[in-house]
N, C-alpha and C positions, 0 to 999 in steps of 0.2 A: 195529783194529776193536773197538769196545766191545761188551760183552754186551748182548743185546737186552733191552729193558725198556719198559714202558708210558711213553708220553710224558706221561701225566697224573699220574704219581706218582713220588716218590723211592723208590729201593730200600729195602725194609723190613729192618732189621737188629735182631736180638733177641739179648740177652746172657743166658745162664743164670746168674742172680744178678748182683749189682751189681759192676761192675769198680771196685775200690777204689783202684787205683794209677795208672790211666791219666791222671787229672787232669781237672778240670772244664773248664778252658779248651780242652783237646784235644777233649773230647767235644762242647763247644759248637760248635767249628769243624767237627768231623766231621758234626754234625747239620744243618749247612747244606746238605749234599748227600745226606744219608741220613735216613730216618725211623727213628730209634733208640728202642728201648724195652727194658725189662728184664722177664724172666720170673722172678718171685720164688718160685722153687722151691728147697727146701733139701736134697732127696734124690730118689732115683730114683722112688719112688711118687708124690710130688708132681709131678714132671716129667711122668710119664705121664698124670696127671690134668689138669694145667694147660695143657700145650702144645696139645692139640687145642682146648681152650676158647679159648685166645688166638687161634688161627688162625681159628676160627669167628667170633669177635667182631671181630677187627681185620684179617683178610685174610691172604693167603699171606705166608710169610717167605722172603725172598730170600737172607739170610745169617744164620748162627747162630754165636755166639761162646761158647766154653767156657773159663772162667777156670781159674786154679790151684785146687787143692783138689778133685780129681775123685773120690776114693774113694766118697763117699756116692751117686754116680750111676752108677758103672761096672757093666757095660761100656757103651760108647756104640755101640749097635747098632740094628738095625731095630726091635726091640721097644721101645726107648726113644724113638727119633727118627723112626720111620716116618711120623709125621704131617707131617713137614717136606716129604716128597716128594709130587708130582714138581716142585713149584715152586722149592724151595730149590736154589741154585746153588753154595753154598760153606759149609763148616763149618770154623771155625778154632779151634785150641787154643793156649792159653798155655803148654802143656807142651812140652818137647823130645821126650820119649819118646811113643810112640803105640801101644804094645802093647795098651792098653785100648780102642782104637778099631777098629771093624770097617771098615777101609779098603776091603776088597773089596766090601762091600755099598754103600758110598758110590760106588765106581767104577761098579758095575752100575747105580746109580741116576742116574748122570751128575752127581754132586756132587763138586766139588773138596774135598779135605781138606788143610789146611795146619797144620803144627806150627810152633813157633818154632825158628829156626836158631841165632841168636846171642844171644838175650836172656839166658839163664841160663848161657851157656857160661863166661864169665869167673868168675862166682861159684862155679860147680861146680869149675873148675880151682883156685880159691883153696882150696876144701875139700880137694881132692886134695893140694895143697901142705901144708896144715895137717896132714892125716893122715900124710903122708910124714914131716914133721919130728917129729910126735908119736910115731910108731912107732919111728923111729930113736933118739930121745932118751928113749923109755920114760916119757913124761910122765904117763901115767895112773897108773902104779905110784908114781912120784915124788910126785905129788899125794896119793895115798892114804897114803903113808908119812908125809908131813908132817902131814896132817889127823889121822892116828892118833897123833900125838905122838912118832913114832920118828925124826924128822928124816930122815937118809939111810939108815936102818937096812936093811941088806942090799942096797942098790942098787949095781950094778956099773957101771963106765964104759960109755958107750953109743957110738954111731957118729956120725961127722960125715958130712953129705951130700956134702961136697967130694970130687970124683973118683970117686964112686960112679956106676954106670950105672943110669939110669932107663929101664926098658922100658915104652913106652906101647902098649897094645893099642887101636887105634882113633885115627887121627890126623885126626879131624874138627875142628870148631871148638873143642871142649873140649880135645882132645889138643894142639892147636897152642898154646892159651893156657897149658896146663900146661908144655909144652916151653919156652916163652918165660920163664916164671917160674922153672922149675928151673935155667935157665942162670945166674940170679942167685946160685944156691947152688953154682955150679961143678960141676954134675952133667953127666955125659955122656949124650946122648940117643940112644936106639935106639927104633925104632918098627916095628910090624907093622900093616899096613892092607890093606884089600881091593885098593886101587890104590896104587902108589908115587907119592909126590909128585914134582912137577917138580924138576929140579936147582936152580932158583931158590928154591923154597920150602924145600928141604932145606938150602940154604946159609943162608937166613934163620933157620931154627930150629936150625941146627947139628945136624941129625938124620940118622942113618944108618939105612937101610932094612934090615929083615930079611925075607927072602923067605918064611919059614915061622914059624909061631907058636913051634914048638919051638926054633928058632934064637934067637929073642928071649928066651925063658924061660931058656935055658942061659947067656946072657951078661949077664943083668940082676941087679943087687943089689936093686933095688926094681922090682916089677911093678905097674903101674897099669892098671886096666880102665876104658876110656873109650869103648868101642864101643856102638852102639845095641843094644837088646834086640829080637830078632825070632826067627823059627823057626830061622834059621841060627846064631844065637849062644846060644840056650838051652842051658845045660849045657856051654858052650864050655870052661870051666876045670874039669877033673875030676882024678881020681887020676893019670893019665898026665902031665897038664900040671904038676901039682905035683911029680911025680917028676923032670920035666925041668928044674926050677929049680935054681939054686945052693943048696947046703946053707946054711941060715941066712938065706935071702932074706926080704925084707919084701914084704907084699902089700897093695895098696890097691884098694878098689872104691867108686867114686862113680857107677857107671853104673846097673845094675839088679841086684837080688839073684839072680834066676834064671839069670843068665849063669854063675854059679858053682855048682857042686855042693857044697852046704854040708857034707855028710858028709865029702867029700874034703878040704875046707878044714879042718874040725875035726881030722881025722886028721893032716894036715900040721902043724898047730899043736901037737898033742899030742906028735908025734914029734920036734919041733924042726926039721923040714925047713924050715918057715917060722917065723922067730923071732917076729914079731908081725904082726898084721893091723890095718889101719885101715879101718873099714867104715862107710859112710854109708847103705848099702842092704842089704836082706835079702829072703829069700823070705818070703812070707806076711805082709807088713807089714799092720797094725802088730803082729800076733800072732807075733812072731819067736821063734825057738828060744832059750830062756833060757840055753843054754850060752854064747852069745856075750856075754851080760850078766854072767855070773859069771867068765869066763875072764880071768886076768891077762895073757893074750897078745893081747887084743883092745882096741883103742880104738874106741869106737862112737859114732855120732851118729844121730839119728832122721830120716834122709833130709832133711837141711837144706841140701844142696849149693846149690840155686838160691834159697834162702829169704832174699833180701835185698830191701830196698825198691826199689833201683834195678833189680835184675833183674826184679822183678815189674812195674814200670812198663814196661820195655822189652818184656817178654813180652806184656802187654796191648796195647801199641801195635802190636806186630807183627801181632797178630790183626786189628786194624782196618785196618792198612796193606795186608794181604793182600786184604781186602775192597775197599778203595779201588782197588787195582791191577786187580782183576778187572773192576770196573765202569767203569774208566777206559781200560785198554789191552787188556782181554779175557783176561788171564792173571794169576793171583795171583803174588806174589813167591816163595813157597816151597811149591809144591804137592808133596805126597807122591805123589799119583797123577797119571798122565798121561791127560788127557781130550782131547788134541788131535785124535785120530782121530774122536771122537764129536761134536766141535763144528765140523767143517768144513762 
């Protein structure tokens, strides 16, 4: 059953800013079935001003698309998007994480919210592999030594990934891609997840399940954080978790900064409990703790995990395909919230 709509108009879909990666041909084809337009707002204040004016001039919005690059608009709450209700039926985001979205408000308002499930997963897993190899091989200090004109001055032999145990915290789409790629480096895969994978999937990824986080930490040479950020995972990795790790472990985070208690991570690095950390995410981005920029024990990136052209194209297209699914079969492809009881 399709979502109810007027027989006299195509569903109106508005994108917050121009989707630069989805492709003109794709948008032309999409526009045959949908009335697509762009809200040319560059930050939160402009959005609050222009969105009601757009609705007043052009009519109710049935679906709203939020592209990558969300910080100038955050948070996505009733204060920002309240003008969309009650007519809007779906809000889609090109991001995988959704801690900056007020999903509870959307659910109360009867609006589906969809994130992207697989679009940036492989690119983020690539970043985790890069940081794993970089921390094991101490590439940051090696590059610094070379650029300073000291060649290998003071550099000690580093670690091979082969036969090391990679402990993956969160075996969703990103975790699975990471496991697959790590096997190419002959790493042993352990994982901790809210739910254990099926035997078939465990066999596919050659992954062994740990029933507790502490069990995983105690047996892993490299610990990689790949779980979603939410109220249950905020501060998940703290002092006791670092103490549970092997002495001299390596730590990777490509998920979200606040999953890790940064003071505890700093203490673990300063004590040598953690040899090096590879970090693509931080608390308080982009105004991060300068300690991580100055430490020789950290290899850092400015939250680039999903920042590739192919990942951005997949992410934007997932947004539009969620909308197409809702208005074609009555349910989007990847809803975060369950509205089935409200739509009977």
